[in-house]
C-alpha positions as CSV (number, residue, x, y, z in Angstrom):
1,X,110.9,155.0,-123.0
2,X,110.2,155.0,-126.8
3,X,112.2,152.7,-129.3
4,X,112.0,152.7,-133.1
5,X,113.0,149.6,-134.8
6,X,113.1,149.6,-138.2
7,X,112.3,145.7,-140.1
8,X,112.9,145.8,-144.2
9,X,113.3,142.3,-144.3
10,X,112.6,140.1,-141.0
11,X,113.1,135.9,-141.7
12,X,109.9,135.0,-143.7
13,X,110.2,131.7,-142.2
14,X,109.7,132.5,-138.8
15,X,107.0,134.8,-136.9
16,X,108.9,138.0,-135.2
17,X,107.7,137.9,-131.9
18,X,107.1,141.4,-130.3
19,X,105.7,142.8,-127.3
20,X,101.6,141.6,-127.4
21,X,101.8,140.2,-130.9
22,X,103.6,139.0,-133.8
23,X,103.8,139.4,-137.3
24,X,105.4,137.8,-140.5
25,X,106.4,139.6,-143.6
26,X,107.0,138.0,-147.2
27,X,108.9,140.9,-148.7
28,X,108.4,138.8,-152.6
29,X,105.1,136.8,-152.0
30,X,104.0,137.1,-155.5
31,X,106.7,136.8,-158.2
32,X,106.8,140.6,-160.4
33,X,104.9,139.7,-162.8
34,X,102.1,138.3,-161.4
35,X,102.1,141.2,-159.4
36,X,102.3,143.7,-162.0
37,X,99.4,142.2,-163.6
38,X,97.6,141.9,-160.4
39,X,97.8,145.5,-159.6
40,X,96.7,146.6,-163.1
41,X,93.7,144.4,-162.9
42,X,92.9,145.3,-159.5
43,X,93.0,149.3,-160.4
44,X,90.5,148.5,-163.6
45,X,87.8,145.9,-161.9
46,X,87.3,146.4,-158.6
47,X,84.0,148.9,-157.8
48,X,86.2,151.5,-156.0
49,X,84.0,154.3,-153.6
50,X,85.0,157.5,-152.2
51,X,83.6,156.9,-148.7
52,X,82.9,160.1,-146.0
53,X,83.5,160.5,-142.1
54,X,82.3,162.8,-139.6
55,X,85.6,164.6,-138.0
56,X,85.2,167.3,-135.6
57,X,81.5,168.6,-137.1
58,X,82.7,168.0,-140.6
59,X,81.9,165.5,-143.4
60,X,85.2,165.1,-145.4
61,X,87.0,162.3,-147.6
62,X,88.9,159.5,-146.8
63,X,92.3,160.4,-148.1
64,X,91.7,156.8,-149.9
65,X,89.5,154.7,-152.1
66,X,88.0,151.9,-150.7
67,X,85.7,149.0,-151.5
68,X,84.6,145.8,-149.7
69,X,84.1,142.3,-150.6
70,X,83.5,138.9,-149.2
71,X,81.0,136.4,-148.6
72,X,77.1,137.4,-148.2
73,X,76.4,138.0,-145.0
74,X,79.9,139.7,-143.8
75,X,79.2,143.5,-143.4
76,X,81.4,145.2,-141.5
77,X,81.8,148.6,-140.0
78,X,84.6,151.4,-139.1
79,X,84.9,155.1,-138.5
80,X,80.9,155.2,-138.6
81,X,81.1,153.7,-142.0
82,X,79.1,150.3,-142.7
83,X,79.8,148.7,-145.9
84,X,77.4,145.5,-147.2
85,X,80.2,143.2,-149.4
86,X,80.2,142.8,-153.0
87,X,80.9,139.5,-154.7
88,X,84.5,138.0,-155.0
89,X,85.8,138.3,-158.2
90,X,88.5,135.9,-159.9
91,X,91.3,138.2,-158.9
92,X,90.3,138.3,-155.2
93,X,89.6,134.5,-155.1
94,X,93.6,134.0,-156.7
95,X,94.6,136.3,-153.8
96,X,93.0,135.1,-151.5
97,X,93.7,131.2,-152.1
98,X,96.9,132.1,-153.0
99,X,97.9,133.8,-149.2
100,X,95.2,130.8,-147.2
101,X,97.5,127.9,-146.9
102,X,100.4,130.1,-145.4
103,X,98.3,131.5,-142.7
104,X,96.3,128.0,-142.4
105,X,92.6,130.3,-141.7
106,X,90.0,130.5,-144.8
107,X,89.2,134.7,-144.6
108,X,85.6,135.6,-146.0
109,X,86.0,139.0,-146.5
110,X,88.7,141.8,-147.6
111,X,88.7,145.1,-147.1
112,X,90.7,147.3,-149.6
113,X,92.5,150.5,-149.8
114,X,93.7,152.3,-152.9
115,X,96.2,154.9,-152.4
116,X,96.4,157.3,-155.4
117,X,99.8,159.0,-154.7
118,X,101.6,160.1,-152.0
119,X,99.4,162.1,-150.2
120,X,96.6,159.7,-149.9
121,X,97.3,157.8,-146.3
122,X,95.4,155.8,-143.3
123,X,96.0,157.4,-139.3
124,X,96.9,155.5,-136.4
125,X,93.8,152.9,-135.5
126,X,93.3,149.1,-134.6
127,X,91.4,146.4,-136.9
128,X,90.1,145.2,-133.4
129,X,86.6,145.1,-134.2
130,X,83.9,143.2,-132.6
131,X,83.0,141.5,-135.6
132,X,86.6,140.6,-135.6
133,X,86.7,138.2,-132.6
134,X,89.5,137.9,-130.3
135,X,92.8,138.2,-131.2
136,X,92.4,138.3,-135.0
137,X,94.3,137.4,-137.9
138,X,94.9,139.8,-140.2
139,X,96.9,139.5,-143.9
140,X,97.7,142.7,-145.6
141,X,98.7,141.8,-149.1
142,X,100.4,144.4,-151.6
143,X,100.9,146.1,-154.9
144,X,102.4,149.1,-156.5
145,X,104.1,152.3,-154.8
146,X,106.5,151.1,-151.6
147,X,104.7,152.7,-148.7
148,X,106.2,152.4,-145.1
149,X,103.8,150.6,-142.6
150,X,104.3,151.6,-139.1
151,X,103.7,150.1,-135.9
152,X,103.3,151.9,-132.3
153,X,102.3,150.1,-128.9
154,X,99.7,151.4,-126.9
155,X,101.3,151.8,-123.9
156,X,105.3,151.6,-124.4
157,X,105.4,153.9,-127.4
158,X,107.5,151.4,-129.2
159,X,107.8,151.8,-133.2
160,X,107.8,149.3,-135.8
161,X,108.7,150.4,-139.7
162,X,108.4,148.3,-142.1
163,X,108.8,149.1,-146.0
164,X,105.6,147.0,-147.6
165,X,106.9,146.3,-151.2
166,X,105.2,145.3,-154.4
167,X,104.1,141.7,-154.3
168,X,104.4,141.8,-150.4
169,X,102.6,139.4,-147.7
170,X,102.5,140.7,-143.9
171,X,100.8,138.5,-141.8
172,X,99.4,140.2,-138.1
173,X,98.5,137.5,-135.2
174,X,98.0,137.0,-131.4
175,X,97.1,140.3,-129.2
176,X,98.6,142.9,-132.0
177,X,95.3,144.3,-133.0
178,X,94.9,145.2,-129.1
179,X,98.2,146.6,-128.2
180,X,99.3,148.0,-131.4
181,X,98.1,150.5,-133.5
182,X,99.1,151.5,-137.1
183,X,99.1,153.5,-139.9
184,X,100.5,154.5,-143.4
185,X,101.4,157.9,-143.7
186,X,101.8,160.8,-146.0
187,X,104.8,160.4,-148.6
188,X,106.1,163.3,-150.4
189,X,106.7,163.3,-153.9
190,X,105.3,159.8,-154.7
191,X,103.2,159.8,-157.9
192,X,102.5,155.8,-158.2
193,X,99.5,154.6,-156.9
194,X,99.6,151.4,-154.2
195,X,96.7,148.9,-153.6
196,X,96.7,147.0,-150.1
197,X,94.0,144.2,-149.5
198,X,93.8,143.3,-145.7
199,X,92.3,140.0,-145.4
200,X,89.7,139.4,-142.5
201,X,87.6,136.5,-140.9
202,X,84.2,138.3,-140.1
203,X,82.5,136.3,-137.0
Protein backbone atom coordinates (compact mmCIF):
# COMPACT_ATOMS: atom_id res chain seq x y z
CA UNK A 1 0.00 0.00 0.00
CA UNK A 2 1.30 3.46 -0.86
CA UNK A 3 1.36 6.15 1.79
CA UNK A 4 1.99 9.85 1.17
CA UNK A 5 3.65 11.65 4.05
CA UNK A 6 4.18 15.41 4.16
CA UNK A 7 6.96 16.57 6.49
CA UNK A 8 7.44 20.34 6.12
CA UNK A 9 9.14 20.93 9.47
CA UNK A 10 10.41 17.79 11.21
CA UNK A 11 12.21 18.34 14.51
CA UNK A 12 15.71 19.56 13.66
CA UNK A 13 17.19 18.12 16.84
CA UNK A 14 16.33 14.49 16.11
CA UNK A 15 16.60 12.35 12.99
CA UNK A 16 13.41 11.36 11.22
CA UNK A 17 13.62 7.57 11.15
CA UNK A 18 11.96 5.97 8.15
CA UNK A 19 11.94 2.49 6.72
CA UNK A 20 15.51 1.69 5.56
CA UNK A 21 16.96 5.08 6.35
CA UNK A 22 16.77 8.39 8.15
CA UNK A 23 17.09 12.10 7.49
CA UNK A 24 17.42 15.38 9.35
CA UNK A 25 15.97 18.65 8.09
CA UNK A 26 16.94 22.15 9.25
CA UNK A 27 14.61 24.63 7.48
CA UNK A 28 16.57 27.76 8.48
CA UNK A 29 20.11 26.49 8.87
CA UNK A 30 21.49 29.64 7.22
CA UNK A 31 20.23 33.05 8.33
CA UNK A 32 18.23 34.90 5.69
CA UNK A 33 20.82 37.58 4.97
CA UNK A 34 23.58 34.98 4.68
CA UNK A 35 21.46 32.82 2.37
CA UNK A 36 20.60 35.85 0.21
CA UNK A 37 24.27 36.75 -0.12
CA UNK A 38 25.37 33.21 -0.92
CA UNK A 39 22.89 32.55 -3.71
CA UNK A 40 23.88 35.77 -5.48
CA UNK A 41 27.56 34.92 -5.19
CA UNK A 42 27.10 31.29 -6.28
CA UNK A 43 25.07 32.26 -9.34
CA UNK A 44 27.84 34.65 -10.37
CA UNK A 45 31.04 32.82 -9.38
CA UNK A 46 30.37 29.11 -9.92
CA UNK A 47 31.43 27.72 -13.30
CA UNK A 48 28.07 26.37 -14.47
CA UNK A 49 27.82 23.84 -17.32
CA UNK A 50 25.01 22.54 -19.51
CA UNK A 51 25.59 18.78 -19.51
CA UNK A 52 24.03 16.44 -22.06
CA UNK A 53 22.84 12.84 -21.76
CA UNK A 54 21.79 10.18 -24.23
CA UNK A 55 18.18 9.06 -23.87
CA UNK A 56 16.30 6.79 -26.23
CA UNK A 57 18.94 7.29 -28.90
CA UNK A 58 18.84 11.09 -28.65
CA UNK A 59 21.23 13.57 -27.05
CA UNK A 60 19.35 15.99 -24.81
CA UNK A 61 20.27 18.76 -22.38
CA UNK A 62 19.88 18.10 -18.67
CA UNK A 63 16.98 20.26 -17.44
CA UNK A 64 19.28 22.25 -15.12
CA UNK A 65 22.84 23.57 -14.98
CA UNK A 66 25.48 21.70 -12.97
CA UNK A 67 28.97 22.05 -11.56
CA UNK A 68 31.36 19.77 -9.65
CA UNK A 69 33.89 21.02 -7.10
CA UNK A 70 36.14 19.11 -4.73
CA UNK A 71 39.55 17.79 -3.81
CA UNK A 72 41.82 17.36 -6.80
CA UNK A 73 41.44 13.60 -7.40
CA UNK A 74 37.71 13.27 -6.62
CA UNK A 75 36.07 12.59 -9.98
CA UNK A 76 32.41 11.58 -10.17
CA UNK A 77 30.28 9.82 -12.78
CA UNK A 78 26.51 9.61 -13.24
CA UNK A 79 24.20 8.95 -16.20
CA UNK A 80 27.20 8.55 -18.50
CA UNK A 81 28.60 11.95 -17.49
CA UNK A 82 32.14 12.16 -16.10
CA UNK A 83 32.83 15.16 -13.87
CA UNK A 84 36.30 16.40 -12.95
CA UNK A 85 36.53 18.64 -9.90
CA UNK A 86 37.07 22.37 -10.00
CA UNK A 87 39.02 23.85 -7.10
CA UNK A 88 37.05 24.84 -4.01
CA UNK A 89 36.14 28.52 -3.93
CA UNK A 90 35.58 30.75 -0.90
CA UNK A 91 31.77 30.40 -0.86
CA UNK A 92 31.86 26.61 -1.07
CA UNK A 93 34.44 26.32 1.69
CA UNK A 94 32.35 28.62 3.88
CA UNK A 95 29.27 26.41 3.42
CA UNK A 96 31.27 23.20 3.81
CA UNK A 97 32.84 24.31 7.09
CA UNK A 98 29.45 25.37 8.46
CA UNK A 99 27.69 22.04 7.79
CA UNK A 100 30.51 19.62 8.65
CA UNK A 101 30.20 19.84 12.47
CA UNK A 102 26.51 18.91 12.41
CA UNK A 103 27.17 16.10 9.92
CA UNK A 104 30.20 14.92 11.92
CA UNK A 105 31.96 14.40 8.60
CA UNK A 106 34.57 16.05 6.41
CA UNK A 107 33.26 16.34 2.84
CA UNK A 108 35.65 16.21 -0.11
CA UNK A 109 33.31 17.13 -2.97
CA UNK A 110 30.07 18.85 -3.88
CA UNK A 111 27.65 18.63 -6.81
CA UNK A 112 25.82 21.88 -7.55
CA UNK A 113 22.57 22.17 -9.49
CA UNK A 114 21.11 25.45 -10.72
CA UNK A 115 17.37 25.24 -11.37
CA UNK A 116 16.73 28.35 -13.45
CA UNK A 117 12.95 28.24 -13.01
CA UNK A 118 10.13 25.75 -12.46
CA UNK A 119 10.80 24.05 -15.81
CA UNK A 120 14.13 22.76 -14.52
CA UNK A 121 13.98 19.52 -12.58
CA UNK A 122 15.67 16.23 -11.71
CA UNK A 123 13.92 12.88 -12.18
CA UNK A 124 13.80 9.87 -9.85
CA UNK A 125 17.29 8.66 -8.93
CA UNK A 126 19.51 7.58 -6.04
CA UNK A 127 22.93 8.78 -4.94
CA UNK A 128 24.33 5.28 -4.59
CA UNK A 129 27.22 5.27 -7.04
CA UNK A 130 30.15 3.05 -6.05
CA UNK A 131 32.40 6.09 -5.51
CA UNK A 132 30.21 7.08 -2.53
CA UNK A 133 30.73 3.84 -0.60
CA UNK A 134 28.26 1.98 1.60
CA UNK A 135 25.42 3.99 3.18
CA UNK A 136 26.69 7.44 2.14
CA UNK A 137 25.83 10.59 4.05
CA UNK A 138 24.56 13.25 1.64
CA UNK A 139 24.17 16.84 2.87
CA UNK A 140 21.83 18.93 0.71
CA UNK A 141 22.01 22.74 1.04
CA UNK A 142 19.33 24.83 -0.65
CA UNK A 143 19.15 28.50 -1.65
CA UNK A 144 16.50 30.38 -3.58
CA UNK A 145 13.01 29.34 -4.61
CA UNK A 146 11.28 26.74 -2.47
CA UNK A 147 10.96 23.41 -4.24
CA UNK A 148 9.31 20.13 -3.34
CA UNK A 149 11.73 17.27 -2.60
CA UNK A 150 10.09 13.87 -3.02
CA UNK A 151 11.25 10.50 -1.71
CA UNK A 152 9.78 7.16 -2.84
CA UNK A 153 10.53 3.74 -1.35
CA UNK A 154 11.51 1.16 -3.98
CA UNK A 155 9.50 -1.71 -2.49
CA UNK A 156 6.50 -0.23 -0.66
CA UNK A 157 5.93 2.81 -2.88
CA UNK A 158 5.66 4.97 0.25
CA UNK A 159 6.25 8.66 -0.51
CA UNK A 160 7.61 11.50 1.58
CA UNK A 161 7.49 15.16 0.52
CA UNK A 162 9.60 17.94 2.04
CA UNK A 163 9.49 21.60 1.00
CA UNK A 164 13.14 22.67 0.82
CA UNK A 165 13.34 26.26 1.95
CA UNK A 166 15.80 29.06 1.22
CA UNK A 167 18.80 28.49 3.51
CA UNK A 168 17.82 24.95 4.52
CA UNK A 169 19.93 21.85 5.14
CA UNK A 170 18.73 18.28 4.56
CA UNK A 171 20.97 15.40 5.66
CA UNK A 172 20.25 11.90 4.30
CA UNK A 173 21.81 8.96 6.13
CA UNK A 174 21.79 5.21 6.72
CA UNK A 175 20.48 2.90 4.01
CA UNK A 176 18.32 5.61 2.46
CA UNK A 177 20.18 5.80 -0.88
CA UNK A 178 19.79 2.05 -1.41
CA UNK A 179 16.03 1.90 -0.81
CA UNK A 180 14.63 5.34 -1.63
CA UNK A 181 14.67 7.28 -4.89
CA UNK A 182 14.32 11.06 -4.83
CA UNK A 183 13.42 13.80 -7.28
CA UNK A 184 12.64 17.49 -7.72
CA UNK A 185 9.57 17.69 -10.01
CA UNK A 186 8.80 20.56 -12.35
CA UNK A 187 6.71 23.38 -10.91
CA UNK A 188 4.37 25.51 -13.01
CA UNK A 189 4.45 29.29 -12.92
CA UNK A 190 7.74 29.50 -11.01
CA UNK A 191 10.10 32.13 -12.40
CA UNK A 192 12.70 32.26 -9.61
CA UNK A 193 15.93 30.25 -9.53
CA UNK A 194 17.15 27.73 -6.97
CA UNK A 195 20.65 26.43 -6.20
CA UNK A 196 21.12 23.06 -4.55
CA UNK A 197 24.47 21.80 -3.27
CA UNK A 198 24.88 18.13 -2.35
CA UNK A 199 28.04 17.56 -0.35
CA UNK A 200 29.53 14.08 -0.55
CA UNK A 201 32.51 11.93 0.36
CA UNK A 202 34.09 10.26 -2.67
CA UNK A 203 36.02 7.19 -1.55
